[in-house]
C-alpha positions in Angstrom: 139.8 61.9 132.3 137.4 60.7 129.7 133.9 62.1 129.6 131.3 59.4 128.9 128.7 61.9 127.9 130.6 62.9 124.8 129.6 61.2 121.5 133.0 61.1 119.8 131.6 59.3 116.8 129.0 62.0 116.2 131.7 64.7 116.7 133.8 63.0 114.0 130.8 62.7 111.6 130.0 66.4 112.1 133.6 67.4 111.3 133.7 65.2 108.2 130.4 66.7 107.0 131.6 70.2 107.5 134.9 69.4 105.7 133.0 67.9 102.8 130.7 70.9 102.6 133.7 73.3 102.6 135.3 71.3 99.8 132.1 71.4 97.7 131.9 75.2 98.2 135.5 75.7 97.1 135.2 73.4 94.0 132.0 75.3 93.0 133.8 78.6 93.3 136.7 77.4 91.2 134.3 76.1 88.6 132.4 79.4 88.4 135.7 81.3 88.1 136.9 79.0 85.3 133.6 79.5 83.4 134.0 83.3 83.8 137.6 83.1 82.5 136.5 81.0 79.5 133.6 83.2 78.7 135.8 86.3 78.7 137.8 84.8 75.9 140.9 87.0 76.6 143.7 86.4 79.0 143.4 88.3 82.2 146.3 90.5 83.2 148.6 89.0 85.8 147.7 89.6 89.4 150.4 90.4 92.0 149.0 88.4 95.0 151.7 90.0 97.2 150.7 93.5 96.4 148.6 94.0 99.5 151.7 93.1 101.6 153.7 95.9 100.1 151.1 98.4 101.4 151.4 97.3 105.1 
């Protein structure tokens, strides 16, 4: 049963705006991390991303 009171176009626009905002946040975080890495000038030690799984 379709609800005529629902503005599906607005729901879609809101989801697209939220997705675009999330992408911008992630891109900005990546840019900042890359700048930090470049400023440090020395390679960072490797990080074991699975290390936290070993503890559990």
